[in-house]
C-alpha positions in Angstrom: -42.3 45.1 16.0 -45.7 45.7 17.5 -48.8 47.3 16.1 -52.2 48.1 17.7 -55.3 47.6 15.6 -58.5 49.3 16.5 -61.5 47.1 15.9 -64.3 48.6 13.8 -67.0 47.0 15.9 -66.3 45.5 19.3 -69.8 43.9 19.3 -68.7 41.7 16.4 -65.3 40.7 17.9 -66.4 37.1 18.6 -67.3 36.7 14.9 -64.1 38.3 13.8 -61.9 36.2 16.1 -63.8 32.9 15.3 -65.1 30.1 17.5 -62.6 29.7 20.3 -60.4 32.4 18.7 -59.8 30.0 15.8 -59.2 32.8 13.3 -56.6 34.4 15.4 -54.9 31.1 16.0 -54.8 30.6 12.2 -53.0 33.9 11.8 -50.6 33.0 14.6 -49.8 29.7 13.0 -49.5 30.9 9.4 -47.7 34.2 10.0 -45.7 33.4 13.1 -46.9 36.4 15.0 -48.2 36.9 18.5 -51.8 38.3 18.8 -53.5 39.6 21.9 -56.9 41.3 22.1 -57.9 43.8 24.8 -60.4 46.7 25.2 -61.5 46.8 21.5 -58.0 46.6 20.1 -55.7 43.8 18.8 -52.0 43.8 19.5 -49.8 42.1 16.9 -46.1 41.6 17.5 -43.3 39.7 15.6 -41.1 40.2 12.6 -41.9 43.5 10.8 -43.0 41.9 7.5 -45.2 39.3 9.2 -46.8 42.0 11.4 -47.6 44.2 8.5 -49.2 41.2 6.7 -51.2 40.3 9.7 -52.3 44.0 10.1 -53.5 44.0 6.4 -55.2 40.7 6.8 -57.1 41.7 9.9 -58.2 44.9 8.1 -59.6 42.7 5.3 -61.3 40.4 7.7 -63.1 43.3 9.3 -64.2 44.7 6.0 -65.5 41.2 4.9 -67.4 40.9 8.2 -69.0 44.3 7.9 -70.0 43.6 4.3 -71.5 40.1 4.9 -72.3 40.0 8.6 -70.3 36.8 9.1 -66.8 35.5 8.7 -66.2 31.8 8.0 -63.1 29.7 8.0 -63.2 29.7 4.1 -63.4 33.6 4.2 -60.3 33.8 6.3 -58.5 31.2 4.2 -59.4 33.1 1.0 -58.4 36.5 2.5 -55.1 35.0 3.6 -54.3 33.8 0.1 -55.1 37.2 -1.3 -53.0 39.0 1.4 -49.9 36.8 0.9 -49.9 37.9 -2.7 -50.5 41.5 -1.6 -48.2 44.3 -2.6 -47.1 47.5 -1.0 -48.6 50.5 -2.7 -49.0 54.2 -2.4 -52.3 56.0 -2.0 -52.3 56.7 -5.7 -52.6 53.0 -6.4 -56.2 52.8 -5.1 -59.2 53.4 -7.3 -61.9 55.7 -6.0 -65.5 54.6 -6.7 -69.0 55.7 -5.7 -69.8 52.7 -3.4 -69.8 53.0 0.4 -66.4 51.3 0.7 -65.0 54.2 -1.3 -62.0 52.5 -2.9 -61.0 49.4 -4.8 -57.4 48.1 -4.5 -55.2 45.8 -6.6 -54.5 42.6 -4.7 -51.4 41.3 -6.6 -48.4 42.6 -8.4 -49.9 41.7 -11.7 -53.1 43.7 -10.9 -51.0 46.7 -9.8 -49.1 46.5 -13.2 -52.5 46.4 -14.9 -53.8 49.4 -13.1 -50.6 51.4 -13.8 -50.7 50.4 -17.5 -54.4 51.5 -17.9 -53.5 54.9 -16.4 -50.5 55.4 -18.6 -51.8 54.3 -22.0 -54.8 55.2 -24.2 -55.2 51.6 -25.3 -54.6 48.7 -23.0 -54.9 44.9 -23.7 -55.2 42.6 -20.8 -55.3 38.8 -21.1 -55.4 36.2 -18.4 -57.5 33.4 -16.8 -60.9 33.7 -15.1 -60.9 35.4 -11.7 -57.9 37.7 -12.2 -59.9 40.9 -12.2 -59.4 41.9 -15.8 -62.9 43.3 -16.3 -63.5 44.3 -12.7 -60.5 46.6 -12.5 -61.1 48.0 -15.9 -64.7 49.0 -14.9 -63.3 50.4 -11.6 -60.9 52.7 -13.4 -63.7 53.8 -15.7 -66.0 54.6 -12.8 -63.1 56.4 -10.9 -62.4 58.6 -14.0 -66.1 59.4 -14.3 -66.3 60.3 -10.6 -63.3 62.7 -11.1 -64.9 64.2 -14.2 -61.9 63.1 -16.3 -64.4 61.5 -18.8 -68.0 62.1 -19.7 -69.1 58.6 -20.6 -68.4 54.9 -20.0 -69.2 52.4 -22.8 -69.0 48.7 -21.9 -69.3 46.2 -24.7 -69.1 42.5 -25.2 -69.4 40.3 -28.3 -72.7 38.3 -28.1 -71.1 35.0 -29.0 -72.9 31.9 -27.8 -71.0 29.5 -25.5 -72.7 26.3 -26.8 -76.1 27.9 -26.9 -78.1 29.8 -29.5 -79.4 33.3 -29.0 -82.4 32.7 -31.2 -83.8 30.1 -28.9 -83.8 32.4 -25.9 -87.2 34.0 -25.0 -87.9 37.7 -25.4 -86.9 40.5 -27.7 -83.3 41.4 -28.8 -82.5 43.2 -25.5 -83.7 40.3 -23.5 -81.6 37.9 -25.6 -78.4 39.9 -25.2 -78.8 40.9 -21.5 -77.3 37.6 -20.2 -74.1 38.3 -22.2 -73.9 41.8 -20.6 -74.7 40.7 -17.0 -71.1 40.4 -15.8 -70.6 44.1 -16.7 -73.7 45.1 -14.7 -72.4 43.1 -11.8 -69.2 45.0 -11.7 -71.0 48.3 -11.9 -73.4 47.4 -9.1 -70.4 46.7 -6.8 -69.1 50.3 -7.4 -72.2 52.4 -7.1 -75.8 52.2 -5.8 -78.2 50.6 -8.2 -80.3 53.8 -8.3 -77.2 55.8 -9.3 -76.2 53.2 -11.9 -79.8 53.3 -13.4 -79.7 57.1 -13.5 -76.4 57.1 -15.4 -77.8 54.5 -17.8 -81.0 56.5 -18.4 -78.9 59.7 -19.0 -76.7 57.8 -21.5 -73.6 58.4 -19.3 -73.1 54.7 -19.0 -73.8 52.3 -21.9 -73.7 48.5 -21.6 -74.1 47.2 -25.1 -73.4 44.3 -27.5 -70.2 45.0 -29.5 -72.1 45.1 -32.8 -74.0 48.2 -31.6 -70.7 50.3 -31.8 -70.4 50.3 -35.5 -70.2 53.8 -37.1 -69.6 55.6 -33.8 -66.7 57.9 -32.6 -66.4 58.1 -28.8 -64.8 61.2 -27.4 -64.0 61.8 -23.7 -65.0 58.3 -22.8 -63.6 55.0 -21.4 -64.6 52.2 -23.8 -64.1 48.6 -22.5 -64.4 45.5 -24.7 -64.9 42.5 -22.5 -64.5 38.8 -23.6 -62.6 40.1 -26.6 -61.2 36.6 -27.3 -64.6 36.0 -29.0 -64.2 38.9 -31.5 -63.4 38.3 -35.1 -60.7 40.3 -36.9 -63.2 42.7 -38.4 -65.0 43.2 -35.1 -61.8 44.0 -33.3 -60.7 46.5 -36.0 -64.2 48.1 -35.9 -63.9 48.4 -32.1 -60.4 49.8 -32.0 -61.2 52.5 -34.6 -64.0 53.9 -32.4 -61.4 55.7 -30.2 -62.0 59.4 -30.1 -60.4 62.5 -28.5 -59.7 62.3 -24.8 -60.7 58.7 -24.6 -59.2 55.4 -23.4 -59.8 51.9 -24.5 -59.4 48.7 -22.5 -59.6 45.3 -24.1 -59.8 42.2 -21.9 -60.1 38.5 -22.6 -59.0 35.0 -21.9 -57.3 33.6 -25.0 -57.6 30.0 -23.6 -61.4 30.2 -23.7 -62.8 31.1 -27.1 -66.3 30.4 -28.3 -65.5 31.1 -32.0 -66.2 28.6 -34.8 -63.4 26.1 -35.3 -60.6 27.5 -37.4 -61.6 31.1 -36.9 -58.8 33.2 -35.4 -59.5 35.5 -32.5 -59.4 39.2 -33.2 -57.9 39.7 -29.8 -54.9 37.5 -30.5 -54.3 39.1 -33.9 -54.6 42.6 -32.5 -52.0 41.8 -29.8 -49.7 40.3 -32.5 -50.2 43.3 -34.8 -50.2 46.2 -32.3 -48.0 45.0 -29.5 -45.0 47.3 -30.2 -46.9 50.6 -30.9 -46.2 53.4 -28.5 -49.2 54.3 -26.4 -50.5 50.7 -26.4 -50.0 48.6 -23.2 -50.2 44.9 -22.8 -50.6 43.1 -19.5 -50.7 39.3 -19.1 -52.1 38.1 -15.8 -51.7 34.5 -14.7 -52.8 32.1 -12.0 -51.0 34.0 -9.3 -53.4 36.9 -9.9 -56.6 35.0 -9.3 -58.6 36.6 -6.5 -61.9 34.8 -6.7 -62.8 31.8 -4.5 -59.7 29.6 -3.9 -61.3 26.8 -5.9 -61.0 29.0 -9.0 -57.2 28.8 -8.8 -57.4 25.0 -8.3 -59.8 24.6 -11.3 -57.5 26.7 -13.6 -54.5 24.7 -12.4 -56.2 21.4 -13.0 -57.1 22.2 -16.6 -53.6 23.6 -17.2 -52.1 20.3 -15.9 -54.4 18.2 -18.1 -53.5 20.3 -21.1 -49.8 19.9 -20.4 -50.1 16.2 -20.0 -51.7 15.9 -23.4 -48.9 18.0 -24.9 -46.2 15.8 -23.2 -47.7 12.5 -24.5 -45.8 11.1 -27.5 -47.6 11.1 -30.8 
């Protein structure tokens, strides 16, 4: 099988190919394909599966280069890891957002299942380790539904639980104290729309990014409501959050049950909610794992190292 790939920018082909074509030689070695470049195009030939993977990877390399203006060996290694966990998908499995890149895609089978579960159910729980895209994909689905006018509002909430620090010792007023806890939600939004547009939606109350405690007493209709870091909720907080669901709305609850910042002996509201509600129709549960990590490759190794250490402790005789 042979495919022809048109380069986005012939002027950047040296950066794309790497010093001495090192990036292309890496693809050739890892995927067992033949690659030739000529007249602003790349020809890839070999086994059909390998060729399709190489085509996908080169497309990702071009997008990374256009976004960052450079493409390092670490970039190519990271994109290769993502692509080898990649899944075939239909056009309906991409998420349309406002940003210039237009769409966000699930990278792994687990992420694809997560996306499909969010679309199918009015309440979705997603648990998994850091870097699996739990919050990012939830925010992307919310932004996509807002863009399509399927909802009128997005509410993003987190419990303001200290991770070894105390809010009271931070400088500033209440908003300044809780903003660090909400920063990851803002980061996701900024990747999906221009800052000016995000600020406009916040000013118009179309998007709310708030501490979980601020949701008490509300009913949210025609909205997507996301609770992030839900492993740090208490039983009463989780029940309060879940009962905010109104007409035409969806809720998405995300967390990593291996990283709780609750007081010793206090049970996570997320764990109890999953145990209590797991078999109710209309509620979806997705468990992502290390294979779904799509951050820097070191994140996967860090998670694995901690898991190995925990397993060694469990295996030791008492």
